[in-house]
C-alpha positions in Angstrom: -0.1 -0.2 -0.3 1.6 3.3 -1.0 0.9 6.1 0.6 2.2 8.6 -2.2 0.0 8.2 -5.3 2.1 6.5 -8.3 2.0 8.9 -11.4 -0.3 6.1 -12.8 -3.1 6.9 -10.1 -2.4 10.7 -10.4 -3.1 10.5 -14.3 -6.2 8.2 -13.5 -7.7 11.1 -11.4 -6.9 14.4 -13.6 -8.1 12.3 -16.6 -11.6 11.5 -14.8 -11.9 14.8 -13.7 -11.7 16.0 -17.0 -14.4 13.9 -17.9 -16.5 14.8 -16.1 -16.3 18.5 -16.2 -18.3 17.5 -19.3 -21.4 17.4 -17.5 -23.2 20.1 -15.7 -24.1 20.0 -12.1 -28.2 19.5 -13.2 -27.4 16.4 -15.0 -27.9 14.0 -12.4 -31.6 15.7 -11.3 -32.3 15.8 -15.1 -32.0 12.2 -15.5 -33.8 11.1 -12.5 -36.9 13.4 -13.5 -36.7 12.0 -16.8 -36.8 8.6 -15.4 -33.3 7.6 -17.4 -30.3 5.7 -17.0 -26.9 8.2 -16.9 -26.5 6.1 -20.3 -24.1 9.5 -21.5 -22.3 9.4 -18.4 -21.4 5.7 -18.7 -20.6 5.9 -22.8 -18.1 8.5 -21.9 -16.4 6.5 -19.3 -16.4 3.4 -21.6 -14.7 5.1 -24.3 -12.1 6.3 -22.1 -11.7 2.8 -21.1 -12.7 2.8 -17.3 -15.8 0.3 -17.2 -13.6 -2.7 -18.4 -10.5 -1.4 -16.0 -11.1 -4.7 -13.5 -10.7 -6.8 -16.8 -7.1 -8.5 -17.8 -6.2 -7.3 -20.7 -6.0 -10.5 -22.7 -10.3 -9.9 -22.4 -9.4 -6.1 -23.6 -9.4 -4.9 -20.4 -7.3 -2.5 -18.4 -5.9 -5.1 -16.4 -6.2 -3.1 -13.5 -6.9 -3.6 -9.7 -9.6 -2.5 -7.2 -7.3 0.3 -6.4 -7.9 1.8 -9.6 -10.9 1.6 -9.9 -11.8 2.9 -6.4 -10.3 6.0 -7.9 -12.5 6.3 -11.1 -15.8 5.7 -8.6 -14.5 8.0 -6.1 -13.8 10.8 -8.6 -17.1 10.2 -10.6 -19.4 10.8 -7.9 -17.2 13.7 -6.3 -17.2 15.2 -10.1 -20.8 15.0 -11.2 -23.1 13.7 -8.2 -23.9 10.4 -9.4 -22.6 7.0 -10.9 -23.9 4.7 -13.5 -24.8 1.8 -11.5 -23.1 -0.7 -13.8 -19.7 0.7 -12.8 -20.6 -1.2 -9.2 -22.8 -4.0 -10.2 -21.0 -4.9 -13.6 -17.4 -3.5 -13.3 -16.8 -4.3 -9.8 -19.1 -7.4 -8.9 -19.7 -9.6 -12.5 -16.7 -8.7 -14.4 -14.1 -9.9 -12.4 -16.3 -12.5 -10.7 -16.3 -14.0 -15.0 -12.5 -13.3 -15.2 -11.8 -15.7 -12.0 -14.4 -18.7 -12.5 -15.8 -18.5 -16.1 -14.3 -20.5 -18.6 -12.7 -19.6 -21.7 -16.1 -19.6 -23.9 -17.9 -17.7 -21.4 -15.2 -15.0 -21.1 -14.6 -14.7 -25.1 -18.7 -14.3 -25.0 -19.4 -11.9 -22.5 -16.0 -10.6 -20.6 -14.6 -9.1 -23.9 -17.9 -7.1 -24.6 -17.9 -6.2 -21.2 -14.7 -4.8 -21.0 -15.3 -2.1 -24.0 -18.5 -1.0 -21.9 -21.1 -2.7 -25.0 -22.2 -5.3 -22.3 -24.0 -4.7 -19.2 -24.3 -7.6 -16.5 -26.7 -6.8 -13.0 -26.3 -8.5 -9.9 -28.7 -10.2 -8.2 -28.4 -11.8 -4.7 -31.0 -10.0 -2.5 -34.4 -11.4 -1.5 -37.3 -10.3 0.1 -37.1 -13.2 3.0 -33.7 -13.6 2.8 -32.2 -10.4 4.2 -28.9 -10.0 4.6 -28.5 -14.2 5.7 -27.4 -15.0 2.2 -27.4 -18.7 3.3 -31.5 -18.5 3.3 -31.6 -17.5 -0.3 -34.9 -19.1 -1.8 -34.3 -18.5 -6.1 -33.3 -22.0 -7.1 -32.3 -24.1 -10.0 -33.6 -27.4 -10.7 -32.0 -29.8 -13.3 -34.8 -29.9 -16.7 -35.5 -33.2 -18.2 -34.8 -31.6 -21.4 -31.3 -30.6 -20.8 -30.0 -27.7 -18.6 -32.2 -26.1 -16.0 -34.7 -24.5 -14.5 -34.4 -21.1 -12.8 -37.2 -19.9 -10.4 -37.8 -17.2 -7.8 -37.2 -13.4 -7.1 -34.7 -11.1 -6.0 -35.1 -7.8 -4.6 -34.0 -4.1 -4.7 -31.6 -4.9 -7.6 -29.9 -2.2 -9.3 -29.6 -0.7 -12.8 -31.4 -3.9 -14.6 -33.0 -1.0 -17.3 -29.8 -0.7 -18.6 -28.4 -3.9 -18.6 -28.1 -6.7 -21.0 -28.1 -9.8 -18.7 -28.2 -10.4 -14.6 -25.8 -12.6 -12.9 -28.2 -14.5 -10.4 -27.0 -16.3 -7.4 -29.3 -19.3 -6.9 -29.6 -22.9 -5.3 -30.2 -25.9 -6.2 -32.8 -27.8 -5.6 -31.6 -31.6 -4.7 -33.8 -34.4 -6.3 -35.1 -34.7 -2.1 -36.4 -31.6 -2.2 -33.4 -29.8 -0.2 -31.6 -27.1 -1.1 -27.8 -27.3 -2.2 -25.2 -24.7 -2.7 -25.3 -21.7 -4.0 -24.7 -21.0 -7.5 -24.0 -18.1 -10.3 -26.0 -18.5 -13.6 -26.3 -15.5 -16.4 -30.0 -15.1 -17.2 -30.3 -12.4 -20.4 -33.0 -9.8 -19.2 -35.6 -10.5 -22.1 -35.4 -14.4 -22.1 -38.8 -15.9 -21.6 -39.9 -16.4 -18.0 -38.0 -13.6 -16.5 -40.1 -10.1 -15.3 -39.4 -7.1 -14.0 -41.1 -4.4 -11.8 -39.5 -1.0 -10.6 -39.8 -0.5 -6.3 -41.0 3.0 -5.7 -38.4 4.8 -3.8 -37.8 8.0 -2.2 -33.8 7.3 -3.7 -32.3 10.2 -6.0 -30.6 8.1 -8.7 -31.2 8.0 -12.6 -31.4 4.2 -12.2 -34.1 2.4 -10.7 -34.0 -0.4 -8.1 -36.2 -3.4 -9.5 -37.7 -6.9 -7.8 -36.9 -9.2 -10.5 -39.0 -12.5 -10.9 -37.9 -15.6 -12.5 -40.5 -18.5 -13.7 -38.8 -21.4 -14.9 -36.6 -19.4 -17.0 -34.6 -21.9 -19.0 -30.7 -21.8 -18.2 -28.2 -23.5 -20.3 -25.4 -25.7 -18.8 -23.0 -22.6 -20.4 -24.5 -20.3 -18.3 -23.1 -21.6 -15.5 -20.3 -19.3 -13.7 -18.2 -21.9 -12.1 -20.4 -25.1 -12.3 -22.9 -26.8 -10.3 -20.6 -26.6 -7.2 -19.0 -23.0 -7.6 -20.6 -22.4 -3.8 -20.6 -19.4 -1.9 -16.9 -18.6 -2.2 -17.5 -17.8 -5.7 -20.3 -15.7 -4.5 -17.9 -13.9 -2.0 -15.2 -13.5 -4.5 -17.6 -10.5 -5.4 -19.2 -9.1 -2.3 -15.9 -7.5 -1.0 -15.0 -5.6 -4.2 -19.0 -4.2 -4.2 -17.8 -3.0 -0.5 -15.4 -1.1 -1.5 -16.7 0.0 -4.2 -20.0 1.6 -2.1 -16.9 3.2 -0.1 -15.4 5.2 -2.7 -18.4 6.3 -3.9 -19.4 7.9 -0.6 -15.8 9.4 -0.7 -17.0 11.2 -3.8 -20.2 12.1 -2.8 -18.8 13.4 0.8 -16.0 14.8 -0.9 -18.5 17.1 -3.6 -20.1 18.3 -0.6 -17.5 19.1 1.8 -16.5 21.4 -1.5 -19.1 22.9 -1.6 -20.0 23.6 1.8 -16.4 25.3 2.0 -16.9 27.1 -1.3 -20.1 28.3 0.3 -18.9 29.6 3.8 -16.2 31.8 2.4 -18.1 33.6 0.0 -21.6 33.9 2.2 -21.2 37.0 4.7 -23.2 37.9 7.6 -22.8 40.9 9.2 -20.0 41.8 7.7 -17.3 38.7 7.4 -17.8 35.0 5.9 -19.3 32.8 8.0 -16.5 30.4 7.8 -14.9 32.7 9.7 -16.6 31.4 12.9 -15.9 28.2 14.5 -19.3 27.4 14.9 -19.1 26.8 10.9 -15.7 26.1 10.5 -15.1 23.1 12.8 -18.1 21.1 11.8 -16.6 21.2 8.3 -13.0 20.3 9.5 -14.2 17.2 11.4 -16.2 16.3 8.3 -13.0 16.7 6.5 -11.0 14.6 9.0 -13.8 11.8 8.5 -13.7 11.4 5.4 -9.3 10.8 5.0 -9.9 8.6 7.9 -12.4 6.4 5.2 -10.3 7.2 2.5 -7.2 5.7 3.9 -9.5 2.7 4.7 -10.7 2.3 1.9 -7.3 2.9 -0.3 -6.0 -0.2 2.6 -9.3 -2.5 1.6 -8.5 -1.9 -2.4 -4.9 -3.2 -1.7 -5.2 -5.9 0.2 -8.2 -7.5 -2.5 -5.6 -6.6 -5.2 -3.0 -8.6 -3.5 -5.6 -11.3 -2.4 -4.6 -11.3 0.7 -7.9 -13.0 3.5 -7.5 -9.7 5.6 -9.4 -8.1 2.4 -12.6 -8.8 3.9 -12.2 -7.2 7.2 -10.5 -4.2 5.6 -13.1 -4.0 2.7 -16.2 -4.2 5.7 -14.5 -1.6 7.5 -14.4 0.8 4.9 -17.6 0.7 3.6 -18.8 1.4 7.0 -16.8 4.1 7.7 -16.8 5.9 4.7 -20.7 5.7 4.9 -20.5 7.5 8.1 -18.2 9.8 6.9 -20.4 10.7 4.1 -23.5 11.2 5.9 -21.8 13.6 8.2 -20.3 15.9 5.4 -23.8 15.8 3.6 -25.7 16.8 6.6 -22.9 19.2 7.7 -22.8 20.8 4.2 -26.9 21.3 4.6 -26.7 22.9 8.1 -23.7 25.2 6.6 -26.2 26.3 4.0 -29.0 26.9 6.0 -32.3 26.9 3.7 -30.6 26.9 0.5 -29.1 23.2 1.4 -32.4 21.9 0.9 -32.8 23.5 -2.2 -32.6 22.2 -6.0 -30.1 24.8 -7.0 -27.3 24.1 -4.8 -27.8 20.4 -5.1 -26.6 19.1 -1.7 -29.5 17.1 -0.7 -29.8 15.0 -3.4 -26.3 13.8 -2.6 -27.7 12.2 1.0 -29.7 9.7 -0.7 -26.8 7.3 -2.0 -24.6 8.3 1.2 -28.0 6.8 3.6 -28.7 4.3 1.5 -24.6 2.9 1.6 -25.4 3.0 5.5 -27.6 -0.2 4.6 -26.2 -1.6 1.2 -25.0 -3.8 0.3 -24.1 -5.0 3.8 -25.9 -2.9 6.8 -23.9 -1.0 9.3 -25.1 -4.0 11.8 -24.0 -6.6 10.1 -20.8 -5.0 9.7 -20.4 -4.7 13.3 -21.5 -8.1 13.9 -18.7 -9.4 11.7 -16.2 -7.2 13.2 -17.3 -8.0 16.9 -17.3 -11.6 15.8 -14.2 -12.2 13.5 -11.9 -9.2 14.5 -12.6 -9.4 17.9 -13.7 -12.7 18.4 -16.8 -12.4 20.6 -19.3 -14.7 20.8 -21.8 -14.9 17.5 -24.6 -13.0 18.1 -27.5 -14.3 15.7 
């Protein structure tokens, strides 16, 4: 873990900032109001090679790691106030899973197109009744007497399906005796027979929607299983740490955006003849928010470095990074709103819209309570509480 940014890392930040500068402040809200995904932003990122930054070079990608992708995600959020959901579910989760566990034929079929951004794959694990307990998943695969498998079940709170060409679904095998076996991963096209979706009404402000997915005996051919029938939780978990690191990076970006705007406002807004930022009642909360974001950034950098190194410590670090970044972002945005006063709640100043991603990150992709359970049990060796 190098605390001094490399030339490549500096170049990535500068490049992404220049790319994001082409999108005006009203872009996220316009896309949300129109009910449209952030297609233009995705296309710009794809054109610059960032949507496939984690894909190995032999499959047309950048061959970089989570360290670099985290930089991209942070800078996109900081520069535009939004992020195409596919930068997490496709670029950070589905792509690396396919690269590690897919066959040569599967990589040729899907991964190469994911590298250049022309194919997007959503990721579906969450279910209505399972909550955070991935061992209670009930979406099932059973063998089809006519060949392949049949997929049945439902998923909830799945991001960016409207932009996706396919969904990487976590399911479990239904054994001949009716019991459920190990989880496995399968790829389902979004236009296949038996697959339907329904948008979920959300207060969450983002271009992409959240979806509930329904699978009614969807035909899944054998070559659409990733890691085979016995892929197991190990393959599934390979996608969870990058998802949490990506979420942490997003929180750093929205927190930075809010804090930078609040600091600018505090220097320009004059009351009783002096800038409001001259008062410690304004300056100290902003300084505290800055410290929180910097600490979370260090943890996110550590988590990405451990993930890139293949270290088993990446799980703990990814959880802590996601926890700390979400808390720091919420603090930064709340402080920014307070500094702006009533202006902080107006659309003109663009602060309040940032809150929803940060608040969501306290819940997803894993809740703060489950992270505390993880740290208590695995880091502190305390008795399991659930």
